PAKOL-244285 format. One line per 2 residues: for each residue x, y, z of C-alpha. Coordinates in steps of 0.1 Angstrom, whole numbers, plus 5000, padded with zeros to 4 digits. Example, Ala and Ser with C-alpha at 12.3 -4.5 7.8 and 13.67 -1.06 7.14 Angstrom:
5123:4955:5078 | 5137:4989:5071
//
This chain:
2639:8120:6211 | 2628:8093:6186
2631:8065:6211 | 2610:8085:6235
2582:8089:6210 | 2586:8052:6200
2584:8041:6237 | 2548:8052:6238
2539:8040:6204 | 2534:8074:6186
2540:8061:6151 | 2525:8092:6136
2554:8111:6148 | 2582:8084:6144
2572:8075:6109 | 2590:8105:6094
2620:8119:6116 | 2624:8148:6094
2587:8159:6101 | 2592:8154:6137
2623:8174:6139 | 2606:8203:6120
2577:8201:6142 | 2599:8203:6174
2619:8232:6159 | 2587:8251:6149
2573:8247:6185 | 2571:8277:6207
2588:8260:6235 | 2601:8224:6240
2611:8213:6276 | 2626:8181:6287
2631:8159:6317 | 2663:8139:6321
2679:8117:6346 | 2712:8124:6362
2731:8109:6333 | 2712:8131:6308
2690:8104:6294 | 2657:8117:6281
2627:8106:6303 | 2601:8130:6290
2593:8160:6268 | 2566:8186:6265
2560:8211:6238 | 2538:8241:6231
2524:8261:6203 | 2516:8296:6213
2514:8334:6206 | 2528:8338:6242
2499:8365:6248 | 2465:8350:6245
2468:8312:6238 | 2491:8283:6246
2484:8249:6232 | 2502:8221:6247
2510:8199:6216 | 2528:8169:6232
2535:8157:6267 | 2554:8123:6263
2569:8103:6290 | 2588:8070:6286
2564:8045:6302 | 2592:8032:6325
2589:8066:6343 | 2552:8069:6344
2538:8076:6378 | 2570:8092:6391
2561:8129:6387 | 2578:8134:6354
2547:8144:6334 | 2533:8163:6363
2567:8183:6366 | 2566:8190:6328
2529:8202:6328 | 2532:8223:6360
2563:8241:6345 | 2542:8249:6314
2513:8261:6335 | 2535:8286:6353
2553:8297:6321 | 2520:8304:6304
2500:8316:6334 | 2495:8349:6316
2477:8334:6287 | 2439:8334:6287
2436:8300:6271 | 2458:8270:6280
2445:8241:6261 | 2454:8206:6250
2438:8176:6235 | 2441:8140:6244
2425:8107:6236 | 2389:8100:6242
2381:8089:6278 | 2367:8056:6265
2402:8045:6253 | 2427:8029:6277
2451:8058:6273 | 2423:8083:6275
2411:8069:6309 | 2446:8074:6324
2452:8107:6306 | 2418:8124:6318
2426:8113:6354 | 2462:8129:6350
2449:8162:6335 | 2421:8164:6360
2446:8160:6388 | 2463:8190:6376
2430:8211:6375 | 2422:8209:6338
2385:8207:6328 | 2369:8194:6296
2357:8219:6271 | 2320:8211:6281
2328:8219:6318 | 2342:8252:6307
2311:8259:6286 | 2333:8257:6254
2334:8235:6223 | 2363:8222:6203
2365:8214:6167 | 2390:8196:6146
2393:8182:6111 | 2398:8145:6106
2433:8133:6110 | 2436:8115:6077
2428:8141:6050 | 2447:8150:6018
2475:8173:6018 | 2465:8202:5998
2493:8227:6002 | 2505:8224:5966
2471:8221:5951 | 2458:8250:5928
2433:8273:5946
//
């Protein structure tokens, strides 16, 4: 798992192995794609209440297996699994980035629309902000 995340350069995940493991353990669902020998080719995970919303947190595929249907298979499995949820959402890099251009084309090929196209808006706090969990209220 660590080498899979490392293969795509997701240092935010690989920097702290314990945190990565906790994140995976706390996911609603983690699915994997493996070759015949059991080697890990890809992984997808969700955060969900399994009623109203499913958020696809990660879709990661070793670059050696890109464009071979691994990511498509993982996402299509999740789309079926959570087809009863009103919201099926994910976030990806901005379209102006090299990864974003490829990711946008991939998700569009699966029927995904941008928030604007769905007449919705998405908001998030900055990635790098202080950890205030132990701060006094």
